[in-house]
C-alpha positions in Angstrom: 65.0 69.4 -10.4 68.8 69.9 -10.4 70.8 71.0 -7.4 74.4 72.1 -7.5 76.5 72.7 -4.4 79.9 74.3 -4.5 82.3 74.3 -1.5 85.7 75.9 -1.1 87.9 74.2 1.4 90.2 75.9 4.0 93.2 74.6 5.9 91.4 71.7 7.6 89.8 70.1 4.5 88.4 66.8 5.9 86.9 68.3 9.0 85.4 71.3 7.3 84.0 69.3 4.4 82.3 66.7 6.6 80.6 69.2 8.8 79.4 71.3 5.9 78.2 68.3 3.9 76.3 66.9 7.0 74.6 70.3 7.5 73.5 70.6 3.9 72.3 67.0 3.7 70.4 67.3 7.0 68.6 70.4 5.8 67.7 68.8 2.5 66.4 65.7 4.2 64.3 67.8 6.7 62.8 69.8 3.8 62.1 66.8 1.6 60.5 64.8 4.4 58.4 67.8 5.5 57.1 68.3 2.0 56.7 64.6 0.8 56.5 62.2 3.7 54.5 63.8 6.5 51.0 62.5 7.2 48.0 64.7 7.4 47.4 66.3 10.8 45.1 64.3 13.1 43.8 67.2 15.2 43.3 70.9 14.9 42.5 73.8 17.2 42.0 77.5 16.9 44.5 79.9 18.5 44.9 83.7 18.6 47.6 85.4 16.6 50.3 86.9 18.9 49.1 85.0 22.0 49.6 81.6 23.5 46.0 81.5 24.5 44.1 78.7 22.8 40.5 79.4 21.9 39.2 75.9 21.2 39.7 72.3 22.0 41.4 69.8 19.7 38.9 68.9 17.0 38.5 67.9 13.3 39.5 70.2 10.5 35.9 71.1 9.5 34.9 72.1 13.0 38.1 74.1 13.4 37.5 75.9 10.1 34.0 76.8 11.2 35.1 78.0 14.6 37.9 80.2 13.0 35.4 81.7 10.5 33.0 82.5 13.3 35.7 84.2 15.4 37.2 86.1 12.5 39.9 84.7 10.2 42.1 87.7 10.6 42.2 87.3 14.5 43.1 83.6 14.8 44.7 80.6 13.0 44.4 76.8 13.0 47.2 74.9 14.8 47.7 71.3 13.6 48.8 68.2 15.7 50.3 65.0 14.3 50.4 61.4 15.6 54.1 60.8 16.3 55.7 57.9 14.5 56.0 54.7 16.7 54.0 56.2 19.5 50.5 57.0 20.7 51.6 60.6 21.5 50.8 63.6 19.4 52.8 66.7 18.7 53.6 69.6 16.3 55.1 69.2 12.8 58.6 69.7 14.2 57.9 67.0 16.9 56.8 64.6 14.2 59.9 65.3 12.0 62.3 64.8 15.0 60.6 61.5 16.0 60.8 60.4 12.4 64.5 61.0 12.2 65.2 59.3 15.5 63.5 56.2 14.0 65.4 56.5 10.8 68.9 57.3 12.0 69.0 56.7 15.8 69.0 59.1 18.7 72.6 60.3 18.4 72.5 61.3 14.8 69.0 62.8 15.1 69.9 64.9 18.1 73.1 66.1 16.4 71.7 66.9 13.0 67.9 67.3 13.2 67.2 69.5 16.3 
């Protein structure tokens, strides 16, 4: 895959270029890590579309699929949860990615670029 990025500078070349480059690289790292480095989810539960109400408890994928099919696949979806890197806690895909980048780059860079 080939990627080409073009940037036209303004009056404050060094400042503008650094900020733009950091934003593009952070987005590329986020997308690459999400697609190629994330582990499989460890738990699943069924939730209603358009509602914060959860229908089921956290469970394995097969049980969640069966529950969703029984309730009607057009009415609900399966929410995934991941074990966060370096912790016993669990969270969403975004939580996993943020925790991963904290471990990789430190809290300051992760908070500034991956939130």
